[in-house]
Each structure stands twice: as C-alpha cells, then as structure tokens.
C-alpha positions as CSV (number, residue, x, y, z in Angstrom):
1,M,197.2,161.2,10.5
2,I,200.3,162.8,11.8
3,D,202.7,164.3,9.3
4,P,206.0,162.3,9.5
5,H,208.0,165.6,9.1
6,D,206.2,167.2,12.0
7,L,206.7,164.1,14.1
8,L,210.4,164.2,13.3
9,L,210.7,167.8,14.3
10,E,209.0,167.0,17.7
11,A,211.2,164.0,18.2
12,M,214.3,166.1,17.6
13,K,213.3,168.2,20.7
14,L,213.8,165.2,22.9
15,P,217.1,164.7,24.9
16,P,219.6,162.4,23.2
17,E,218.8,159.4,25.4
18,A,215.1,159.6,24.6
19,R,215.8,160.0,20.9
20,A,218.1,156.9,21.0
21,A,215.4,154.9,22.8
22,L,212.8,156.1,20.2
23,A,215.0,155.2,17.3
24,G,215.7,151.8,18.8
25,S,212.0,151.2,19.2
26,L,211.2,152.3,15.7
27,L,213.9,150.0,14.3
28,E,212.7,147.0,16.4
29,S,209.2,147.6,15.0
30,L,210.5,146.9,11.5
31,D,211.8,143.5,12.5
32,T,209.0,141.2,11.8
33,E,211.1,138.0,11.5
34,V,213.8,136.9,13.8
35,D,216.8,135.1,12.3
36,A,217.7,132.6,15.0
37,D,221.1,131.9,13.4
38,A,221.9,135.7,13.3
39,E,220.8,136.2,16.9
40,A,222.9,133.3,18.0
41,A,225.9,134.6,16.1
42,W,225.5,138.1,17.6
43,G,225.2,136.6,21.1
44,A,228.4,134.6,20.6
45,E,230.2,137.7,19.2
46,I,229.1,139.8,22.2
47,E,230.3,137.1,24.6
48,R,233.6,136.9,22.8
49,R,234.1,140.7,23.0
50,I,233.2,140.8,26.7
51,R,235.8,138.1,27.4
52,D,238.4,140.0,25.4
53,I,237.6,143.2,27.4
54,D,237.7,141.3,30.8
55,A,241.0,139.6,29.8
56,G,242.5,143.0,28.8
57,T,243.4,141.7,25.3
58,T,241.5,144.4,23.5
59,K,242.2,148.1,23.4
60,L,239.2,150.3,24.4
61,I,238.8,153.7,22.9
62,P,237.2,156.5,24.9
63,W,234.0,157.9,23.4
64,D,235.5,161.4,23.0
65,E,238.2,159.9,20.8
66,V,235.7,157.9,18.8
67,R,233.6,161.0,18.2
68,R,236.7,163.0,17.2
69,R,237.7,160.3,14.7
70,I,234.3,160.2,13.0
71,G,234.2,164.0,12.8
72,R,231.3,164.8,15.1
C-alpha cells in the first residue's frame, strides 16, 4: 500500500492544473450519493449567474485582485 504522505509529496510536484484536476477527482470519488435537488439548485444558480454576467448586472473581479484579497 502507498503511504498517503508520500503520495501527497508526489502530487505536490505536479503543475497547478494537474493538482486541481486530481483534487477534483478525489473529491468526486467521495460523492457516493447525488442529491438531485441540490444538483438542480446549483444548476439554476449557475444559469442565473451566467445571465447576470451576460447582462452586465454583476461586477466581475480579476483573479489577481481576488488572490490579493485572500492573502495569497
């Protein structure tokens, strides 16, 4: 069996995009049940946000500014 700490050290050597994909896959593997109501609610929220962006009624913040605000 692979030691989780060693696996993490190896994963940290990956480029950011690959680490994000790996993290997403690991999180998805923990979801054994799908809450249809939650999925529908998130779908509706995403559609609403896209409409707001397309209509210009929401203020977008550049990623550099977001990173600065969260202190990274």
